Structure formats: C-alpha cells, structure tokens
C-alpha positions in Angstrom: 7.7 -44.1 7.0 9.7 -46.5 5.0 8.6 -45.2 1.8 9.6 -41.6 2.7 12.9 -43.0 3.8 13.7 -44.4 0.4 14.1 -40.9 -0.9 16.7 -38.3 0.4 15.3 -35.1 2.2 16.1 -33.0 -0.6 13.6 -34.9 -2.9 10.7 -34.4 -0.3 11.6 -30.6 0.1 11.2 -30.2 -3.7 8.0 -32.4 -3.5 6.5 -30.0 -0.8 7.5 -27.0 -2.9 6.0 -28.3 -6.0 2.9 -29.4 -4.2 2.3 -26.1 -2.8 3.2 -24.2 -5.9 0.4 -26.3 -7.9 -2.1 -25.6 -5.2 -1.5 -21.9 -5.5 -0.9 -22.0 -9.2 -4.6 -20.7 -9.9 -3.8 -17.4 -8.4 -1.5 -16.8 -11.5 -4.7 -16.0 -13.4 -6.1 -13.6 -10.7 -6.3 -9.8 -10.8 -5.3 -7.1 -8.4 -7.2 -6.8 -5.3 -9.7 -4.3 -4.3 -8.0 -3.9 -1.0 -4.7 -2.1 -0.8 -2.9 -3.3 -4.0 -3.6 0.3 -5.3 -1.7 1.7 -2.4 1.2 -0.9 -2.8 1.3 -1.5 -6.7 -0.9 0.0 -9.1 -0.9 3.8 -7.7 2.6 3.5 -6.1 4.7 5.9 -7.9 7.9 4.2 -7.0 6.6 0.9 -8.2 5.0 2.0 -11.4 8.3 3.3 -12.8 9.8 -0.1 -12.7 13.3 -1.0 -11.5 15.5 2.0 -12.1 18.4 3.7 -10.0 15.9 6.5 -9.2 13.5 3.9 -8.0 15.9 2.0 -5.9 17.0 5.2 -4.2 13.2 6.2 -3.6 12.7 2.6 -2.2 15.3 3.0 0.4 14.5 6.7 1.3 11.1 7.1 1.2 7.9 5.8 3.0 5.0 4.6 1.0 1.4 3.5 2.5 2.9 4.2 6.0 5.7 1.6 5.4 9.4 1.8 5.1 9.8 -1.6 3.2 12.6 -1.0 0.5 13.0 -4.9 -0.2 9.1 -4.9 -0.7 9.2 -2.1 -3.2 12.2 -3.5 -5.0 10.5 -6.8 -5.5 7.4 -5.1 -6.8 9.6 -3.2 -9.2 11.0 -6.3 -10.8 7.6 -7.5 -11.2 6.5 -4.3 -12.9 9.4 -4.4 -15.3 9.1 -8.1 -16.1 5.3 -8.0 -16.9 4.7 -4.2 -17.6 2.3 -4.1 -14.6 0.3 -7.2 -15.5 -0.7 -8.9 -12.2 0.5 -12.3 -13.2 4.2 -11.5 -12.4 3.3 -10.3 -8.8 1.2 -13.3 -8.1 4.2 -15.6 -9.6 6.5 -14.0 -7.2 4.3 -14.4 -4.2 3.9 -18.0 -5.0 7.3 -18.8 -5.7 8.4 -17.3 -2.6 6.0 -19.3 -0.6 6.5 -22.7 -2.3 10.3 -22.1 -1.5 9.2 -21.2 2.2 7.3 -24.5 2.5 10.2 -26.6 1.3 12.6 -24.9 3.5 10.3 -25.4 6.6 10.3 -28.9 5.8 14.2 -29.0 5.9 14.1 -27.0 9.2 11.4 -29.7 10.7 13.6 -32.5 9.6 16.7 -31.1 11.5 14.6 -30.0 14.6 12.8 -33.6 14.8 16.0 -35.6 14.4 15.1 -37.0 11.0 11.4 -37.8 11.3 10.5 -37.5 7.5 6.8 -38.2 8.1 6.1 -35.6 10.6 8.2 -32.9 8.8 6.4 -33.5 5.7 2.9 -33.2 7.4 4.0 -30.3 9.3 5.1 -28.2 6.4 2.3 -29.3 4.4 -0.3 -28.4 7.2 1.3 -24.9 7.5 1.5 -24.4 3.9 -1.9 -25.6 3.0 -4.0 -24.3 5.8 -6.6 -21.9 4.1 -5.3 -19.0 6.5 -2.2 -18.9 4.4 -4.4 -17.7 1.3 -4.6 -14.0 2.6 -0.7 -13.9 2.7 -0.2 -15.6 -0.8 -3.1 -14.6 -3.0 -3.0 -11.0 -2.0 -0.4 -9.1 -3.5 0.0 -6.6 -1.1 0.8 -9.4 1.6 4.1 -9.9 -0.3 5.2 -8.5 3.0 4.4 -11.8 4.5 6.1 -14.2 2.1 9.2 -12.1 1.2 9.9 -11.4 5.2 8.9 -15.0 5.8 11.6 -16.6 3.8 14.3 -14.5 5.3 13.0 -15.5 8.6 13.1 -19.1 7.8 16.5 -18.6 6.4 17.7 -17.0 9.6 16.3 -19.9 11.6 18.1 -22.4 9.3 21.5 -20.4 9.9 21.0 -20.2 13.5 20.1 -23.8 13.8 23.2 -24.8 12.0 25.2 -22.6 13.8 24.2 -23.8 17.2 24.8 -27.5 16.2 27.4 -29.3 18.2 29.5 -30.0 15.1 30.0 -26.3 14.1 33.3 -24.9 14.6 33.8 -21.3 16.1 34.5 -20.0 12.7 31.7 -21.6 11.0 29.6 -20.6 13.9 30.3 -17.0 13.4 29.7 -17.0 9.6 26.3 -18.8 10.1 25.3 -16.3 12.9 26.4 -13.5 10.5 24.1 -14.9 7.8 21.3 -15.2 10.2 21.8 -11.6 11.3 21.9 -10.5 7.6 18.5 -12.7 7.0 16.8 -10.6 9.7 18.1 -7.3 8.3 16.5 -8.1 4.8 13.4 -9.6 6.1 12.9 -6.4 8.1 13.2 -4.5 4.7 10.1 -6.2 3.9 8.1 -6.3 7.0 9.4 -5.2 10.4 7.5 -7.9 12.0 10.6 -9.9 11.8 11.7 -8.3 14.9 10.4 -11.5 16.9 13.3 -13.5 15.3 15.7 -13.5 18.3 12.9 -14.5 20.7 12.3 -17.6 18.3 16.1 -18.2 18.8 15.5 -18.5 22.5 12.8 -21.0 21.9 15.0 -23.0 19.8 17.7 -22.9 22.5 15.5 -24.9 24.5 14.0 -27.4 21.9 15.4 -28.6 19.8 18.9 -27.3 20.3 18.8 -28.2 23.9 21.3 -25.4 25.0 19.1 -25.3 27.9 16.1 -27.0 29.5 12.5 -25.6 30.6 13.7 -26.1 34.3 17.2 -24.2 33.8 15.7 -21.5 31.3 15.2 -19.1 34.5 18.9 -19.4 35.3 20.1 -19.3 31.5 17.6 -16.7 30.1 19.7 -13.8 30.6 22.7 -15.5 29.0 20.8 -16.5 26.0 19.3 -13.2 25.5 22.7 -11.0 26.2 24.6 -13.2 23.6 21.9 -12.2 20.9 22.6 -8.6 21.4 23.2 -7.8 17.7 19.6 -9.5 16.9 18.1 -7.4 19.6 19.7 -4.2 18.3 17.9 -4.9 14.9 14.6 -5.6 16.7 14.8 -2.2 18.5 15.6 -0.5 15.1 12.6 -2.3 13.2 10.2 -1.5 16.3 11.2 2.3 16.1 10.9 2.3 12.3 7.6 0.5 12.4 6.1 2.8 15.2 7.5 5.8 13.4 5.9 5.2 10.1 2.7 4.1 11.3 2.4 7.0 13.6 3.2 9.4 10.9 0.6 7.9 8.6 -1.8 8.2 11.5 -2.5 4.4 12.0 -1.7 4.2 15.7 -4.8 4.6 17.8 -5.0 6.0 21.4 -6.7 3.2 23.4 -6.9 2.7 27.2 -4.3 0.2 28.4 -6.9 -1.6 30.5 -9.0 -2.1 27.5 -6.1 -3.4 25.3 -5.1 -6.0 28.3 -8.7 -7.0 28.3 -8.7 -7.8 24.6 -5.7 -9.8 24.6 -7.2 -13.2 25.7 -10.2 -12.5 23.4 -7.9 -12.2 20.5 -6.0 -15.1 21.4 -9.3 -17.1 21.5 -10.2 -15.8 18.0 -7.0 -16.9 16.5 -7.3 -20.6 18.2 -10.9 -20.8 16.7 -9.7 -19.7 13.1 -6.7 -22.1 13.3 -9.1 -25.1 14.1 -12.3 -24.1 12.4 -11.2 -21.9 9.4 -14.4 -20.2 8.2 -15.2 -16.6 7.3 -11.3 -16.0 6.1 -12.2 -12.8 4.5 -9.7 -9.9 5.4 -11.1 -7.0 7.4 -12.1 -8.9 10.5 -14.4 -7.0 12.8 -13.5 -5.7 16.2 -14.3 -8.6 18.7 -16.7 -7.3 21.5 -15.1 -7.5 24.9 -17.8 -9.8 26.4 -16.9 -11.3 29.7 -17.2 -14.8 28.6 -14.7 -14.4 25.8 -12.1 -12.8 28.2 -12.8 -15.7 30.8 -12.6 -18.4 28.3 -9.4 -16.8 26.7 -7.6 -16.4 30.0 -8.6 -20.1 31.0 -7.1 -21.6 27.6 -4.0 -19.4 28.0 -3.4 -20.1 31.5 -4.7 -23.7 31.7 -3.0 -25.1 28.5 0.3 -23.4 29.5 0.0 -25.2 33.0 -0.7 -28.5 31.4 2.1 -28.4 29.0 4.5 -27.3 31.6 3.7 -30.4 33.6 4.7 -32.3 30.3 7.9 -30.3 29.5 10.1 -33.0 30.3 8.3 -35.8 28.6 7.3 -33.8 25.5 9.3 -30.5 25.6 8.3 -29.9 21.9 4.6 -29.4 23.2 5.4 -26.4 25.3 7.8 -25.1 22.7 5.0 -25.3 20.1 2.6 -23.4 22.2 4.8 -20.7 23.5 6.0 -20.0 19.9 2.6 -19.6 18.8 1.7 -17.3 21.9 4.8 -15.5 21.8 5.2 -14.8 18.2 1.8 -13.5 17.7 1.9 -11.3 21.1 3.3 -8.1 19.5 0.2 -8.1 16.9 -2.2 -9.6 19.7 -3.7 -6.1 20.3 -1.0 -4.6 22.6 -0.8 -1.7 20.2 -4.0 -0.8 18.1 -2.8 0.4 14.7 -4.6 0.3 11.2 -8.1 -0.9 10.5 -7.9 -4.3 11.9 -7.5 -5.5 15.8 -7.0 -9.1 14.4 -5.9 -10.2 11.0 -5.5 -14.1 9.6 -2.3 -12.9 7.9 -0.7 -12.2 11.5 -0.6 -16.3 12.0 1.9 -16.5 9.4 4.8 -17.1 11.7 3.0 -18.1 14.7 1.4 -21.2 12.9 5.0 -22.6 12.3 5.7 -23.9 15.9 2.0 -24.7 16.4 1.9 -27.1 13.3 5.1 -28.8 14.1 4.0 -29.3 17.7 0.6 -30.8 16.6 2.3 -33.3 14.3 4.6 -34.2 16.9 1.8 -34.8 19.3 0.0 -37.1 16.8 3.3 -38.8 16.1 3.7 -39.5 20.0 0.2 -41.0 20.1 0.9 -43.1 17.3 4.1 -44.2 18.7 2.6 -45.1 22.2 -0.6 -46.9 20.7 0.7 -48.8 17.5 -3.0 -49.7 16.7 -3.8 -46.1 16.2 -1.0 -45.5 13.7 -3.0 -46.1 10.7 -5.7 -44.1 12.0 -3.4 -41.2 12.8 -1.9 -41.3 9.3 -5.2 -41.6 7.6 -6.6 -38.6 9.6 -3.7 -36.5 8.8 -4.1 -37.2 5.1 -7.8 -36.4 5.4 -7.0 -32.9 7.0 -4.4 -32.2 4.5 -6.9 -32.8 1.6 -9.4 -30.8 3.2 -7.1 -28.0 3.8 -6.1 -28.0 0.4 -9.6 -28.1 -0.9 -10.3 -25.0 1.5 -7.2 -23.2 0.2 -8.6 -23.6 -3.6 -11.9 -22.6 -2.5 -10.9 -19.6 -0.5 -8.5 -18.4 -3.4 -11.2 -18.2 -5.7 -12.7 -15.2 -3.7 -9.6 -13.4 -4.6 -9.8 -14.0 -8.5 -11.1 -10.4 -9.3 -12.4 -7.4 -7.6 -16.0 -8.3 -8.1 -15.8 -11.7 -6.5 -13.7 -10.2 -3.7 -15.9 -7.1 -3.2 -19.0 -9.3 -2.7 -17.2 -11.9 -0.6 -15.9 -9.4 1.9 -19.1 -7.4 2.1 -21.1 -10.6 2.9 -18.7 -11.8 5.4 -18.0 -8.5 7.2 -21.0 -6.0 6.6 -20.3 -4.3 10.0 -16.9 -2.9 8.7 -16.8 0.3 6.8 -14.1 -0.9 4.3 -16.1 -4.2 3.5 -19.2 -1.8 3.0 -17.1 0.4 0.7 -15.6 -2.4 -1.5 -19.2 -4.2 -1.5 -20.6 -0.7 -2.8 -17.9 -0.3 -5.3 -18.6 -3.9 -6.7 -22.4 -3.1 -6.8 -21.6 0.1 -8.4 -19.5 -1.5 -11.2 -22.2 -3.9 -12.0 -25.0 -1.3 -12.4 -26.7 -1.8 -9.1 -26.7 1.3 -7.9 -29.5 0.9 -5.3 -27.4 -1.8 -3.6 -24.3 0.4 -3.7 -26.2 3.1 -1.9 -27.4 0.8 0.6 -23.8 -0.5 1.1 -22.3 2.9 1.2 -25.1 4.3 3.7 -24.5 1.3 6.1 -20.9 2.3 6.3 -21.3 6.1 6.3 -23.4 5.4 9.4 -20.5 3.9 11.3 -19.0 6.5 10.5 -16.8 5.5 7.5 -15.4 8.6 5.5 -14.7 6.4 2.3 -18.2 5.1 2.4 -19.6 8.6 2.8 -17.8 10.2 0.0 -18.8 7.2 -2.3 -22.4 7.8 -1.2 -22.1 11.5 -2.0 -20.6 10.7 -5.3 -23.8 8.5 -6.3 -25.9 11.2 -5.0 -24.2 13.8 -7.2 -24.5 11.4 -10.4 -28.2 10.8 -9.6 -28.6 14.7 -9.7 -28.9 15.4 -5.8 -25.5 17.4 -5.0 -27.7 19.4 -2.6 -28.0 16.0 -0.6 -24.0 16.0 -0.5 -23.9 19.6 0.6 -26.4 19.0 3.5 -24.9 16.0 4.6 -21.2 17.1 4.7 -21.2 19.2 7.8 -23.4 16.4 9.8 -20.9 13.7 8.7 -18.0 15.8 9.9 -19.7 16.5 13.3 -20.1 12.6 13.5 -16.5 11.9 12.5 -15.1 14.4 14.8 -12.9 16.3 12.3 -13.1 17.9 8.8 -12.9 15.3 6.0 -10.1 17.5 4.3 -7.8 16.6 7.0 -7.7 12.9 5.8 -7.2 13.7 2.0 -3.4 14.0 2.3 -3.1 10.5 3.6 -5.2 9.0 0.7 -3.9 7.4 -2.4 -4.6 9.6 -5.7 -7.7 8.1 -6.8 -9.3 8.7 -3.5 -8.2 12.3 -3.3 -9.6 13.0 -6.8 -12.8 11.3 -5.7 -12.9 13.4 -2.6 -12.2 16.7 -4.1 -14.5 16.2 -7.1 -17.4 15.2 -5.0 -16.8 18.1 -2.6 -16.6 20.5 -5.5 -19.7 19.3 -7.3 -21.7 20.1 -4.0 -20.2 23.5 -3.6 -21.0 24.2 -7.3 -24.6 23.3 -6.8 -24.6 26.0 -3.9 -23.0 28.3 -6.4 -20.1 28.9 -4.1 -17.7 29.3 -7.2 -14.5 30.3 -5.4 -14.7 27.2 -3.1 -15.8 25.0 -5.9 -13.1 26.0 -8.3 -10.3 25.4 -5.5 -11.7 21.8 -4.6 -12.1 21.0 -8.5 -8.6 22.4 -9.1 -7.3 20.0 -6.4 -9.3 17.1 -8.0 -7.8 17.7 -11.6 -4.3 17.8 -10.0 -5.0 14.0 -9.0 -6.9 13.1 -12.2 -4.4 11.7 -14.7 -6.8 11.7 -17.5 -6.9 15.3 -19.1 -10.1 14.4 -20.8 -11.9 13.3 -17.9 -15.3 14.5 -16.5 -13.5 15.9 -13.6 -11.7 18.2 -15.9 -14.9 19.1 -17.6 -16.3 20.0 -13.9 -13.5 22.3 -13.4 -13.8 24.2 -16.7 -17.5 24.4 -16.0 -17.1 26.0 -12.8 -14.3 28.4 -13.9 -16.8 29.4 -16.9 -19.8 30.0 -14.6 -17.6 32.1 -12.1 -16.6 34.2 -15.3 -12.9 33.1 -14.6 -12.3 31.0 -17.8 -8.6 32.0 -17.9 -7.9 30.0 -14.6 -8.7 26.8 -16.6 -6.7 27.9 -19.7 -4.2 24.9 -19.4 -6.9 22.3 -18.4 -8.7 23.2 -21.6 -5.8 23.0 -23.9 -5.0 19.5 -22.5 -8.7 18.5 -22.8 -8.4 19.5 -26.5 -5.4 17.4 -27.1 -6.8 14.4 -25.5 -10.5 14.5 -26.7 -10.7 17.0 -29.5 -13.3 18.9 -27.5 -12.2 22.7 -27.7 -13.7 24.5 -24.7 -13.5 28.0 -25.3 -16.8 29.0 -23.5 -19.4 27.4 -21.5 -21.7 25.7 -24.4 -18.6 24.0 -25.7 -18.8 21.4 -22.4 -22.1 20.0 -23.9 -20.3 16.7 -25.3 -18.7 16.2 -21.8 -22.2 16.1 -20.4 -23.8 14.0 -23.1 -21.1 11.5 -22.4 -21.6 11.7 -18.8 -25.4 10.8 -19.4 -24.5 7.9 -21.5 -22.4 6.6 -18.5 -25.3 6.4 -16.3 -25.3 9.9 -14.4 -28.4 11.1 -15.9 -29.5 13.2 -13.2 -26.4 15.2 -13.0 -26.1 15.6 -16.8 -29.8 16.7 -16.8 -29.1 19.6 -14.9 -26.7 20.8 -17.5 -28.8 20.1 -20.3 -31.5 22.1 -18.5 -29.1 25.0 -18.1 -28.0 24.8 -21.7 -31.8 25.1 -22.8 -32.2 28.2 -20.7 -29.0 29.9 -21.8 -29.5 28.9 -25.6 -33.1 28.4 -26.5 -32.8 29.2 -30.1 -29.8 26.6 -30.5 -32.2 24.2 -32.2 -29.9 21.3 -33.4 -28.5 20.8 -29.7 -32.1 21.1 -28.4 -33.4 18.3 -30.7 -30.4 16.2 -29.9 -30.8 16.5 -26.0 -34.8 15.7 -26.6 -33.7 12.7 -28.4 -31.6 11.6 -25.6 -34.3 12.0 -23.0 -37.1 10.6 -25.2 -35.2 7.3 -26.0 -33.2 6.6 -22.8 -33.8 3.1 -21.7 -35.3 3.1 -18.2 -32.4 1.8 -15.7 -34.5 1.8 -12.5 -32.5 4.3 -10.8 -33.8 7.1 -8.7 -32.5 10.0 -11.0 -33.6 13.4 -9.8 -36.7 14.8 -11.6 -36.8 12.1 -13.9 -40.8 12.3 -13.9 -40.1 15.6 -15.8 -38.2 14.2 -18.7 -40.9 13.0 -21.0 -42.6 16.4 -21.0 -39.2 18.5 -21.1 -38.2 16.1 -24.1 -41.6 16.7 -25.9 -40.9 20.5 -25.1 -37.5 20.7 -26.6 -38.5 18.7 -29.6 -41.3 20.8 -30.5 -39.2 24.1 -29.8 -36.4 23.0 -32.0 -38.7 22.1 -34.7 -40.8 25.3 -34.5 -37.3 27.4 -34.6 -36.0 25.6 -37.9 -36.9 26.3 -41.4 -37.3 23.2 -43.4 -36.5 20.8 -40.4 -34.7 17.8 -41.3 -35.9 14.2 -41.2 -33.8 13.7 -37.9 -35.9 16.4 -36.2 -39.3 14.9 -37.0 -38.0 11.6 -35.9 -37.0 13.2 -32.7 -40.7 14.8 -32.2 -42.0 11.2 -32.8 -39.9 9.7 -30.3 -40.5 12.5 -27.8 -44.4 12.0 -28.5 -44.3 8.2 -27.9 -42.3 8.6 -24.9 -44.8 10.8 -23.5 -47.5 8.3 -24.4 -49.0 10.2 -27.4 -48.7 7.3 -29.7 -51.3 8.5 -32.2 -49.5 11.6 -32.6 -46.1 10.1 -32.9 -47.0 8.2 -36.0 -47.7 11.2 -38.2 -44.4 12.8 -37.0 -42.5 9.6 -38.0 -44.3 9.4 -41.3 -43.1 13.1 -42.0 -39.7 12.1 -41.4 -40.0 9.1 -43.8 -41.1 11.4 -46.7 -38.0 13.5 -46.2 -35.7 10.6 -45.9 -37.3 9.3 -49.2 -36.6 12.6 -50.8 -33.0 12.3 -49.6 -32.5 8.9 -50.6 -31.7 7.9 -47.1 -32.3 4.2 -47.3 -30.7 3.6 -43.9 -32.6 6.0 -42.2 -35.8 4.9 -44.0 -35.1 1.4 -42.5 -34.8 2.7 -38.9 -38.0 4.9 -39.3 -40.0 1.9 -40.5 -39.3 0.1 -37.3 -40.0 3.2 -35.3 -43.5 3.6 -36.6 -44.2 -0.3 -36.2 -43.3 0.4 -32.5 -45.7 3.4 -32.3 -48.6 1.6 -33.8 -48.1 -1.2 -31.1 -48.1 1.5 -28.5 -44.3 1.0 -27.5 -41.8 3.9 -27.2 -38.6 3.9 -29.0 -35.4 2.9 -27.0 -31.8 3.1 -27.7 
C-alpha cells in the first residue's frame, strides 16, 4: 500500500484506463458481429449516411431496431464518418469509452472508501477485467452499455461531490444539475440508466452517510422526494423503453406468477456466472423453472440479505454492495419479458460495480483483522485479476469474426433458435451445406422463423423448392401466425431473403401472380441490381408473359452486369453464375427448361453439357444429380449432331461427357478429334489442355474444373 501511496490518485486512474485499453486492444482488429450489428450499424440507414444534419434529425426523431437512442446513433455516425464504415473505428470508440469508465470508477471508489487506493484499484480492475464485460465491449451493438455507463458513472461522481459536507449550496445545485444532465444523456443511449436515482439512495446510506440502515425507514421518503427531477427522467425513460419495445413486438405476455417464480432463478444464474464465468456466449437459453432452482435462489436472496443486515453497523458497505447488485439488476431480472433473452450477461454491467467494491472491501477487512493473511489476500487478488484478464482475452477471441462467433454461439447454445441460425450461416459460408441444414432444421423445429427461412433457402438452392412450398403452411401452423406478419420488423437483408425464398417456392408451383408479387418485394430490398434475386423476378415475369412489369429491373441489370434481358433465354448467364456459386440443383431446373424450349440452340447446349460433365462433386444433395451424367451426354451429342463442322470445343465437350458417364474408351476418340481440329487451327493453348484430358481418360479419370 505504501507503494501505491507514493503516486497520486490520478496516476492510478490513468494506469487503470491504460491497462484496460491494452487488454481490449485486440478487439480493434475484429470484424462486425453476426448478432445485431447489421440492425444497429451496417444496415441502419441513419448510421450509414454518416454524421449529417439530416442524420442528426433522424437520430432524435426516429426509432431504429426498436430503440430510441439518439446519442447511440450519433456516436455510430461519427465512427462511420471517421472510417468510412470500417469496424475498427466502432471498436475503438467502445474500448476508449470503457477504459475511461474503468478509470472513473477507480476515482469513485477512492472517494467512497475514504482514500483506500489498493481496494479501489482492485475493485475497478475486477469490474473492468471480468470476462462478462466482453459482451458489452467487444460487441459493437452494445455501445449502449459503455456509452450510457460512462454517463452513469459521471452522474454518480457529480452526486457524490454534491453531497459532500464541504459543498456549498450553489456548488451542490450545479453538481446536481450536471448529474441530472448526465442521466439525460445516458438515457439517450440506453434507457436502463433509469436506475440512477435508486443508486443515489444507496449512496446516501453508504458512503455519504446521509442516513443509516437503521434510520432508512424514516428517511426514505425524504431521500426519494428530493430526487424528484431524477425520478421524472426515470418515468420518461420507462415510458419510452416500454413504448418502443412494444411497438417492435418485443414485449411478451407472460403470466405474472411465472415471472415472479423465475426471479430467484435468474438471480441464481447471475451469481453463478459472476463467480464461475463459463459459457459466456450471448443468447443465453431460457432457464427451466425447476423447484430446486427457485428454492436455492430464494434461500440465497433472503439468507444473504439477512446475514448482511446483521452486519449493517459493522460493515455497512457489505449490505450496500449486495443491495446495489440486487436492486440495479431487478428491472432486468425478468419482471418484464422482452426480446429473445430472459437473461443476458450484459445486464450485469452496472450491478457488478457495487458487488465488486463490496467484495474487495470484505477482503480488505479480513486482511486488516488478520495481518497474517494480508499477503495471502493480496496474492489471491492478483491471481484472480490475472485469471480474469486471461479469460477476457480468450473470450474476446470468439468475437473476432463472424465465423468464429457463429460456431462459438452455436456450440454454446444449440437450444436457441438464434444460435442455430448463426451456426448455420457460418457452416453455409464455409461450404458445409449439410451441417448448415442440420443447424437450420434444429432451429426450425423450435420453431424459429429465421432458421426456417434459411432452411428453405438451402432447399431451393439444392433444387427442392417444392419442399419449401410444402413445409411453409406446416411451419406457419406451428408458429401460430403467417410468416409475412413478421417481415415488416426485419432488417433489409432478412426481408429480401424472406420474399425471395417465398417467391421461388411459388414460382415452382407456377403461381405466377403470387410469385411476381413476392419477388417484386424481394427486389425492393435488394441493393444489387445485378443480383440473382433480380434475375428470378425477371424470370417470373417472362414465364407469366408479363415482361413489361420488369422493364425497370431489366434496364438496371443491363447497366450493372451487361446482361440485357429482353426475353426469357437471355437469363441463361445468370443461372450459369448461380450454378457456379453452388446452387446447382436450382440452376439445373433452368438449364433443363432451356433445353426443352430451345433444343436447336447447339452452342448453349454444348456449354451446359460441359458444365454438368466437368463439375467437381461437392458432396451436396442436389436434386436429380444422378441424372446429370446422362443429361450432359445427351446434350453434348445433340449439340454435335445439329452443328455442321462442329468446332474442337464441341468434340471436347462430348469427350468430357462420355468420360463423366464412365465411357472412357469412347471419350478418347472424341478428344483426339478435338486435337486434330485444334492443330488445324493452330490453337496451341487448347492443344495443351486436350493432351492433359486425353491422359486423364486413358487413366480412367473424368475431367474436372
């Protein structure tokens, strides 16, 4: 302690902030998260425009992602302007705000503990380095926590200074005004700051000693009434939060008895994660209302409160820290069920402040009463802090990119629909379509609508849109309402996916009016005029003999890709590209329709035969892929028969198709014919390729590209 006292408090404040910044510095190289960052940043129109006057107005007057959070949107706009949308600036702001908060908490703890530098330093570091903080800092969306949190701490600082015995009435009024303004600003980032006046009442008991635990019953009304301006903000923020969440459909109607029954279960969960921080991925599963959990939770809440009440005179800070934890998390403990999570680790951001300080005060008291344990306590605290820092670094790593995050959250919470969707997305991006389908199917059975739509999307790409059409009404019956009712609340990419998947299923059923309507809506949310979604819309219009409806989309596609779609057959390049992206089953349906409509179009037929014959097997369950070898051979022969003086490429396609069908002895003569024509044309590059193919066929190997 003598070493700490040699430096002023501000020095250790800076040291805490720097240490916390360094621990979280790796997040500056992280990507955006799969979870909600699209809603809040990358697909949020008010953020993507950067810091502009129009954006500022929109931030204060609009509700986005079911939140009214103008200060949050403004901070994101600044990051967008600084980096042009690169994730590093968003992460940097989060880390800087959090590091400053840790330093400010240290100064607050010094003030509250009467200058105990060691206790304050350890408490601030324990709070900041606890791995549970990772969710609030490494996740860009949770800027809500670090931004509102720093204003919460500033409000506590102002209130503490205002209520000190040396503050004049004028100084007190100014400081209380700053505290009120801090609460106002914090509420513009996250309305959970409405708990601030309750925290002030606890500060009145300890450390400010404006009352005592024994006198609190008599003084409570006075202490509450004098904070009327803060309670007014509390009421406003509660109304705003409830209104925006209700409008977004996040508030759930759950029986009050079940909610009350779950309160002790949720408290037990938070205590467990505090002292044994494992499985820290978001999307924590709903906890079962088992009787033993309820019983243990009630016993801990009542028993520990009773024990600390008995110690209230000797150790007032102990009851203070416990009630800080219990009280500040109470509004988020499940009294109102909203959103996809009943419990979330980020909810501990403010409650852990009081608990961390009380724990360190308790350890300090043990060391003071038993000097022999002093070194052991100090060493133990150091070990815990090192462990916490290591766990924080390890947990951060799961947030580094969408792939790492998606697999982590799916492995941690396979019972959660959102986790299944993210796990499936990660598998799909890595080409593991079978694993993606397994994850989506697991989520769809819950039933989770995002998993179901993704499952249908994969079915469509594999060439089974009829499965989607059949499963759609069954899923809606399980869900209890039409899927289209959820679409208005989804972000643009989810809307595009929903309407495209729906349109493809309707197109397979030849319900052209409904398919066109669905795909038109999908195109509305598709920013790329040359995308496959646009191609599907054009196809539906042409197959319904209504090409004029897609005129604007066709013009936009021509400008973006150079593909001028004037009639149905002009869409072939789009489906060839779709084949190459892996959706072979769906593209094959178009190829087959093309061959039926234009059987004399020999060059495209030969090209399609080449695609089918030389495709590397990908292990996916594409529809009717067992037909492809014979179809490729048929199209290659058909194209060759229809062409006078067929070029070398057509003979080469025939050779590849024969080899792919297992007819290697017949493939060699066709390839040799191609070699003769290539020699006559002096095409040395093609000759080199043909020689390699002939060698393959003689070895009994098909040619793959």
